[in-house]
C-alpha positions as CSV (number, residue, x, y, z in Angstrom):
1,M,11.2,-0.1,-16.3
2,K,13.7,-0.8,-19.1
3,G,16.8,1.3,-19.2
4,G,15.2,3.8,-16.8
5,S,13.4,5.5,-19.7
6,A,10.0,3.9,-19.5
7,R,7.4,5.8,-17.5
8,L,6.1,3.7,-14.6
9,Q,2.4,3.3,-14.7
10,R,1.6,1.7,-11.3
11,I,3.5,1.2,-8.1
12,V,2.6,-1.3,-5.4
13,V,4.2,-0.8,-2.0
14,G,3.9,-3.5,0.6
15,V,4.6,-1.8,4.0
16,G,5.2,-3.5,7.3
17,N,7.5,-4.9,9.9
18,Q,7.7,-8.7,9.8
19,Y,9.1,-8.6,13.4
20,M,5.8,-7.2,14.6
21,R,3.6,-10.2,13.7
22,D,0.6,-9.0,11.6
23,D,2.2,-5.7,10.8
24,G,4.2,-7.7,8.2
25,V,1.2,-8.4,6.1
26,G,2.0,-5.7,3.5
27,I,5.5,-7.2,3.0
28,E,4.0,-10.7,2.5
29,V,1.5,-9.4,0.0
30,A,4.3,-7.7,-2.0
31,R,6.3,-10.9,-1.9
32,E,3.4,-12.9,-3.3
33,L,2.8,-10.3,-6.0
34,K,6.5,-10.5,-7.1
35,K,5.9,-14.2,-7.9
36,T,3.3,-13.2,-10.6
37,N,4.0,-11.7,-14.0
38,L,2.6,-8.1,-13.6
39,G,4.4,-6.7,-16.6
40,D,7.0,-3.9,-17.0
41,E,4.5,-1.2,-16.1
42,V,4.1,-2.4,-12.5
43,L,6.8,-1.9,-9.8
44,V,6.4,-3.8,-6.6
45,L,8.3,-2.6,-3.5
46,E,8.7,-3.7,0.1
47,R,9.1,-1.0,2.7
48,Q,9.3,-1.1,6.5
49,L,8.1,2.5,6.7
50,L,6.2,5.1,4.7
51,D,8.7,7.8,3.8
52,I,9.1,10.8,1.6
53,S,10.7,8.8,-1.2
54,L,7.2,7.5,-2.0
55,L,6.2,11.1,-3.0
56,L,9.0,11.2,-5.5
57,L,8.2,7.8,-6.9
58,S,4.5,8.6,-7.3
59,E,5.3,11.7,-9.4
60,N,6.1,9.3,-12.3
61,A,3.1,7.0,-11.8
62,C,-0.5,7.0,-12.6
63,K,-1.4,5.0,-9.5
64,L,0.2,4.1,-6.1
65,I,-1.2,1.1,-4.2
66,V,-0.1,0.8,-0.6
67,V,-0.7,-2.5,1.2
68,D,-0.5,-2.4,4.9
69,A,-2.0,-3.5,8.2
70,V,-4.8,-1.0,8.8
71,K,-6.6,-0.6,12.2
72,A,-10.1,0.2,10.9
73,G,-12.1,-1.4,13.8
74,R,-13.1,-4.5,11.7
75,P,-12.7,-8.2,12.5
76,P,-9.0,-9.3,12.1
77,G,-8.2,-10.4,8.6
78,T,-10.8,-8.1,7.0
79,I,-9.6,-6.5,3.8
80,V,-10.4,-2.8,3.4
81,R,-9.9,-0.5,0.4
82,F,-9.9,3.3,0.4
83,T,-8.5,6.2,-1.6
84,A,-6.0,8.4,0.1
85,T,-5.5,11.3,-2.3
86,D,-9.1,12.7,-2.4
87,K,-9.5,15.7,-0.1
88,G,-11.8,14.7,2.8
89,S,-11.2,11.0,2.1
90,P,-12.2,9.1,5.3
91,G,-9.2,6.9,4.5
92,L,-6.9,9.6,5.5
93,N,-8.0,9.2,9.1
94,V,-7.5,5.4,9.3
95,P,-4.4,4.7,11.3
96,L,-1.7,2.6,9.8
97,S,0.7,1.0,12.2
98,H,3.7,3.3,11.4
99,D,5.0,6.6,12.7
100,M,4.5,8.4,9.4
101,Q,0.9,8.1,8.3
102,L,-0.4,8.2,4.7
103,A,-2.2,11.4,5.6
104,D,1.2,13.0,6.5
105,L,2.5,12.1,3.1
106,V,-0.5,13.6,1.4
107,R,-0.2,16.8,3.4
108,L,3.5,17.0,2.5
109,A,2.7,16.6,-1.2
110,R,0.1,19.3,-1.1
111,K,2.2,21.7,0.9
112,N,5.2,21.2,-1.5
113,K,3.0,21.2,-4.6
114,I,4.1,17.7,-5.5
115,G,1.8,16.0,-7.9
116,L,0.8,12.9,-5.9
117,C,-0.8,10.3,-8.1
118,P,-4.1,8.7,-7.2
119,T,-3.3,6.5,-4.1
120,V,-5.3,3.5,-3.0
121,V,-4.7,1.6,0.2
122,I,-5.5,-2.1,0.5
123,G,-5.5,-2.7,4.2
124,V,-5.7,-5.9,6.3
125,E,-7.1,-5.6,9.8
126,P,-4.4,-7.0,12.1
127,A,-5.1,-9.1,15.1
128,D,-1.7,-8.8,16.8
129,C,1.1,-6.2,16.1
130,T,3.2,-7.0,19.1
131,I,6.9,-7.9,18.8
132,G,7.3,-11.4,17.4
133,E,7.7,-13.2,14.1
134,G,5.0,-14.8,12.1
135,M,1.5,-13.5,11.4
136,T,-1.6,-14.8,13.2
137,D,-3.5,-17.5,11.4
138,V,-6.5,-15.2,10.6
139,V,-4.3,-12.6,8.9
140,K,-2.2,-15.3,7.2
141,D,-5.4,-16.8,5.8
142,S,-6.4,-13.4,4.4
143,L,-3.3,-13.1,2.2
144,P,-4.9,-14.6,-0.9
145,A,-7.8,-12.1,-0.6
146,A,-5.4,-9.2,-0.1
147,V,-3.3,-10.2,-3.2
148,Q,-6.5,-10.5,-5.2
149,A,-7.6,-7.1,-4.0
150,V,-4.4,-5.6,-5.4
151,L,-4.7,-7.5,-8.7
152,V,-8.3,-6.1,-9.0
153,E,-7.0,-2.6,-8.3
154,L,-4.2,-3.0,-10.9
155,R,-6.9,-3.9,-13.5
156,R,-8.9,-0.8,-12.9
157,P,-8.5,1.9,-15.5
158,R,-5.2,3.9,-15.2
159,R,-5.8,7.6,-14.8
160,R,-3.3,10.2,-13.7
161,N,-5.9,12.3,-11.8
162,G,-8.8,10.9,-9.8
């Protein structure tokens, strides 16, 4: 975003806590993405928690991609993708490992008539979210696939609605 005047096109938010083992996977994916040249239209952020500021950021974007540990009942290290802004999306019921869930943000946006942009979650099934540093090997080994999933999502057509 040059001089604060350019409209952001896409935002990637890596969410997690690196002191809760595999919960830090979103942060690690964001750090890997920051090493690549994604252009001026992509903003990559690291966040420990989902919070209301994401609603305000997403008002100026055509796509929000959230990367996080997602407990979807799959084998550890499995990459999942789902949309979070479609009404009735099954992705709204998949628990992330944080107090505020994505479904909470979507409900807040609708209640307050905030135009939440299309939101996609790239999740990695965690093996261990207990207190401790360092991800398990199976989740660490899934990092390249998670980064690739975000890159694929960034290449999808950019639309404000849908």
